[in-house]
N, C-alpha and C positions, 0 to 999 in steps of 0.2 A: 469413633463418632466424628463426623465432619462438623465444623463450626464455621460461621461466617468470619471474615477477617476482622481484626480489632477496629472498633469505631473511633477510638481516640488517636489513631495514627493517620498519617498522610497517605495519599494516593499519588504515585509518581508516574508521569507520562513522558516517554522520550519524545522530544520534538512536539511539545504541547502547543507551540505556536505555528506548527506546520500544517500539512494537509489533513491526514486522518487524525493526528494527535490533537488538533484544535477541536474537532468534534467530540473526541473522547473527553477532553478537559471540560468542555462546555456542559456535557451531560453530568459529569462529576460535580461541577459547581452547582448545578441545578438541584443536586441531591444533598447539598450542604457539606460536601467533602472538602477537606483541605488538600489542595492540589500543588504538586511540585513539578516544575518543568525541567527535565534533564536535557541539556543541549550542548552542542559545540559552538553555538553562536549566542552567547549570553547577552549581547548588546542588541539583539534583534528587537524591533518594536513589539510591544506587548498588546495584543488585541483584547486582553481582559482587564485592562486599566488597574493593574496592581493586585488583582485578586489571586494571582498565581505566583508562587515563589520560584525563582529561577536558580538552578544550580548547574555548574558546568560539568561536562564529562571529565573523567580522569582515567582515560584508557591506559596511560603509561604509569599510573600510580594506583595500585590495587587498594592500598590502605585509604587513600583519599576518596576513591570511588565507593568503597565500603562505607566510609563516613557520610558521604552524600546520601546514602540510602538507609542510614541508621534508624530513623523514626518512620519508616515507610511500611505500611501494611501490604499494599498491592502495587506491583510494578506493571504498567502497560507498555509493552515494547513495540514501537513502530520503527526502530532503527534499522536502516537498510540502505543499499544503493541499487539503482536500476541496472547499471551496466559498468563494465570496467572502463577506466579513464586514467589519464596521467595523474590525477589528483585523488583518485579513490578506486577501490576494487572490491570484488566479492571476497577475495582472500582476506583483505584487511577488515571488511565488515564482519566476517565470521569471527576473526580473532578478537575484534573489539566487543562483539556481542557475547562471546564466551567470558571475557573479563567482566562484563556487566552482570551476567548470570552468576558468576563466582562471587562477585561483590554482594549481590542480592542475598545469596545464601549466607554469606558471612555476616551480613548486617541483620539477619533475622527477618527478612521480608517473608511474609506469610504466603503470598501467592504471586505467580507471574502469569500474565495474560499476554501471549505472544502472537504477533501477526506473522503468518507464514505465507504459503501460496498453494493453490490447488495442485495436487499431484506432486508435491515435494517428495524427493526420493534421493538418498545419498548416492545411489547407483546411476542416476540420470546422466546421460552424456551431455546435457545442457547445464552449464555451470550455475546459472541462476537457481534451477530446480535442485541440483545436487547440493549446493551450499545451504539452501533452505532446509533440505532434508538432513544435512549434517547437524544443523542447529536444533531441529526437532529431536533427533536422536540424543543429542547432548542434554537438552532440557529434561527429557524423560529420565536421564540418569542422575539428575542433581538432587533428587529426594526433596524437592520443594513442590508444594501444591501448584499445579499449573493447568492452564487451558491453552491449547493451540488452535488459533482461528485461521482458516485457510480461505481468503477471498480469491476470486478469479480476477475480474477487472473492476476497478473502482470508477465510479463517476460522481460528479458533483461540480460545483462552480469552479473549483481550482484544478480539476483533473487534467491529465496529460493526454491519454490515448483517445478518448471519445472527443474531447474538445479539438484536438489537432486533426483528427479525421474530419470533423465538421469544418475546420478551418480550410483544409485542402479542398473539400467539396464546394465550399463557397467560391473558391478562386480559380479552379482549373476545370476545363471542359472534359478532361479525361481523368479517370481514377483507376489506378493499377491494383487489381486484386492479386494476392499471392496465390497462385494456382487457381482452382475453380471456386474458391471461397466457400466450400461446403463444410468446413470445420466449424465447431460451435464455440460460443462464448456465453457466460452467464453473468452479466454485469450486475453489481450491487451498489446501491447508493452509499456514499461515505458515511452518512449519518445512520443508516441501517447497520453498517459495520460497527460504528461506535456504540450503538445500542447493544449489540451482541457482546462487544468487549466489556462494557460496563456491567452488564448482567452477569457475565462470567466472573467478574471481580468480586461478586457477592458470594460465590460458592467456594468449596474447597476440594471437591472431587476432581481428579485428573480427567481431562476430556479433550477430544479433537473434534472440531466443528468445521464443516464446509460452509463458508459464507457466500451464499448464492442468491441472486435476485430472482424475481418471479418470472422473468422472461428468458427463454432459451432461444437464442438467435444463431443462425449460421452467420459467418462473417459477411457474406453477400447480403443477407437479409438485414443485418444491422446497418451496413452502408446504405442500402436502398431506403431504409426507414429514415435515416438522418437526412439523406438527400431530399426525400419527400417533405419532411418537416421544414427544411430550409427553403423549399420551393426551387430546388435545383434539379437539373436532369443531365448529369455528367454521363459520358459513355464509360461503362465499366469494362475494363480490358483485363483478360486473364494473362498474367505474367508469370514466368518462372520465378522461383525464389531469388535467383541470382539477378535477373533483370529488375525485379521489384526492389531488391535491396539497393541497387545502384540508382534507381529512380529516387528512392527515399534519401539516399546519401546526397544526391544533388540538391534535393529540397532542403535537407539539413544544412548544407553549406550556405544556401540562400538566406537562411534565418539564423545562422551561427549556432546551431544546436545539433544534437543527434536525434533524428526523426524516429528511426527504428533501427534495431540491431539485427544481425544475422540470427542470433540466438532467439530473439523475440519472434522473428518470423518462423523459425523452426518450431518453437513451442506452441505458437498459435496454430500452425498447420498440423501439428501432432495431437491436437485436441486437448492440450494440457490445461487450458483455461475453461474446462468443462468437466462435470462429473455426471455421467449418464445416469438418468433415473433419480438423481438426488432431489429431495424436496427443497423448495426455497426456504431460506432463513431470513431474507430481506423482503420487504413489502412494497418498495417503491419501483414501479415499472419505468425502465429507461425511456420507453416511448412516450409516456405521459410527462415525464420530467423534461424531455427534449422539447415537447410542444410548449410547455409552460415557460421554457427558457430560450425559445427560438431566437429572440432578439439579441442575446449575448452569446449563445452557443457558437463557438468557432469564430466569433467576431474578432478575436485577438489570439495570436499564437501564444501558447504557454510553453516556455523554454525550460527544459530539464536542467540545462547547465546553469541558467540564471537561478533556478531554485536551489541548486547545489551551493551557489555562492552565498545564499542567505539562510539555508537550512543545512545543518551538518548531518546528512544521512538519515532522512525521514521519508516515510511513504505517504 
């Protein structure tokens, strides 16, 4: 018989002061839960004014990591990295996440709610999707109650992809589509994702959920929608993936960041950020949110590398 996780224990969120983690933590606090922030940057400013206890990661000390999770009922895992870099990599992120899962099991954590990605597959030729698939496979073997939540594209005030697309549309008269832009995306609001995560923390059955918003865009439609909301009329040019990548590489150099990677372009064009025919699990339309936030959407570039400097591997 399945039972809800213990009420007298804490709920731990990796990166509770980061992007998706902050929304998860906020919802848990609103439910009266005791919340622990697991992080690689324990000195980062606290947006919750002391309501959340911070504990550091111990990826190189399994006993210390286990102790950090000792009184935890549910672990909400957002830990990940977007791309390989000199300071972080998918290989290292997989290794660290496995340490985290092992420690959770050893500490008696009753449930793990884990953020993955749509179409995660250990056999994928794209490392992001294969690494996420490896973690899903590992989690299923740990004999710990779990939920795997697979978002496609997240949007919200602090997001990267949608905001920086809008940033480019605000500033340049030409926007480069990768190919013909006919591949699909299903963006979900970060707070809708948090609601799914927290809801899954209340259950015990093992499950896999595609976290998808209510709107199904082609990439061309999404770019056109953002341009219209912002009152811009850029010329949309179809570019080969190679040309599109180098255009994005130059843009990244201008802002001191990685604008997009070759693997991200390949995943987007392969329709991996889409699940055909799947019902929406989020309720916030990106088009409505963009209109409500047109004054700030894309007004400032959001740097992935700057985020990495203040958040240690969170989504």
